[in-house]
Structure formats: C-alpha cells, structure tokens
N, C-alpha and C positions, 0 to 999 in steps of 0.2 A: 292237400292245401298248400298254395304258394305262399312262400314267405315274403311280403311285400315290404317289410321292415316299417311300416307305417306307426308312428308312436301311438301309445294308448294313453289317454289321461284316465287316472284313477282319482276318483274325487273321494279325499279322506274325511271331508267336513260335512259331506251329505246333502249340499243343496243342489246337486245335479246339473249346475250350469258348467259350461267350458269356460277356461280362463280368457278373460277379456270380454265376457257376454254381459258384464254388471251393467246395469241401467246407468245411462249418465248422471252424473250428480247434478242436482238441481241447482240454477244459476244464483239463486239467493244465496244457498249455502255456499257455492263455490267463491264469490264474491266475499261474503263473510269471513271466510277462513283464508283469503289472500292468495286462490288459486287462479286467478283471473288476470288477463293482461291489464295493465294499467290505463292504456289509451282506451279501453272498451269501457272501464268503470268510470272512468274521468268524462268520456264525451257522452255515452248513451246516459248514464245513470247521473252523472254530477251535474253536467249541464243541461241537457235535454230533460231528464227527468227532475230535475229541481225545476225548470222552466214550468212543467206540466202541473206540479205541485203548487207553486206560486199562482199559477192561473186557477187552479180549484179551489184555493184558499180566497182568492179575490171573488170568485164568482160565490163562494159560500157568504161573504161578508156583504155583497150585492144583494143576494137573494134574502138574507138575514134583514137588512135594512128594508127591503119592499115589504116583506111580511109583516114585520114590526109597524111600519106606516099603515098596512092595510088593517092591522087589528086594532092600532090606536091613531087612526086620522087626525083627531084634534088637536095633537101637538107633535112634536119632533122625538120626544123623550121614547114612544115606540119605536121608532127607527132606530135611536139610539141602542137600546136594548137588544133589538133585533141585530143590529150589527156587532155588537159584543157576542151574542149567541155564535153568529156567524164566524166570529174570529177565534172563539173557543173551538167550535167544531174544527176549523181549518187547523187549528194547532193540533188537534187531538188527533188529525190525519197527517199533518205534516211532520210531527215529531218522531214517531217511529220511523219515518222513511228517511229522515235527516240522520238521524243515529245511525241506521244501517249503512246509508251512503258514505256517512263520514268514516265509519269503522273499516268499511270496505275498501275506500280511498287509501287511508292510511296502510291498511295490510296489504295492498296490492301494489305500494308504490315500488317495493324492490323489483317488480317484476316488469321491466322496461329495459331497453338495450342501453340508453344513455342513462348512467346511474344519478346524474345531477337532476333529471327530470322527477325522479322519485323522491329527492331529499326536497326539491322545491315544492313538490305537493304535500309532503309532510309540514314544512313549515308553514305553507300557505293554510293548512287545516288548522294548525295551533293557533295560529293569528288570528283567523276567522272565528273559532270560538272564543277566544279571548275579546275580540270586538263584540260579539253577541251576548257575553257575560256583561260588558260594559254598558251596552245599550239598554240591558235589562235594568242592571242598577241606576242608570241615569234617569230613566223615563218611565218605570214602572208606577211611579207616583202619579203620573197623569190619567191613569185609568181609573175612572170614580163609579163606584157602583151605586 
C-alpha cells in the first residue's frame, strides 16, 4: 500500500458528516441571531418585506369591509365591523413579522463596513418604536367597538 498521506477525519461525535458539511442555517434564525449582513436585512426585509406586509394588511381591511357590507347591506355598521376584523387579522399577521424584523435589524446592525450605518439603524429603530407607542397611546381611544 502506498502512503499518500491523505488526512483521515475521525468523527468522535458519531454524526457521520465531514467537517463543513453542516446544512446551512435557516435565514430566519441567521437574521434573528445577528449573523446576516445589515444591508440584506434592511433592504430585503426592512423595506420590501414591510411593504408587502402593509399591502397585505390593507388588503385584509378592504376584504373585511366588503365582507361586512355583504352580510349587513342595510347600513355601514357591518362594513365597520368587517374592517375592524380585517385590522385585527392584519395586526395578528404583521406583529410577529415586525418584531422579528426589528430584532434582526438591531442585532445585524454591527455587520456593516461603515459602523455609522449600524448606529443610525439602531437609533432609527428606537425612535420608530417610541413613535409607534406614542401613536397607540394617543389614538387608541378612537377605536370604538
């Protein structure tokens, strides 16, 4: 037998794989733990993803309004209730996404070449959530059931 001095990998953990053959980490998990590039998280999920979520929420409100008017055509109260149901469904869909996207943006902020962009994104996120809290506080009384 010829000694070709090829290194032999001995797996002490018993999973049978070669080093480096691990499956890629899921994108959602990679972003949540801050291991993705900032520009990818910001543009793909922060801007375009949020735009898709907003469009979906508006569609749910509109569909709820139409369904409410179909079931109660005699007055506009059915449309009002339908649009409130659409808002609730839209919020139930949007809230987990917005939490994931915000945490991902905040944690991925250091993953950029120019560090000022990371600090700007973190400051923007804090200001954004303070603004949302102020809007909820100031306008929640307008929703009547």
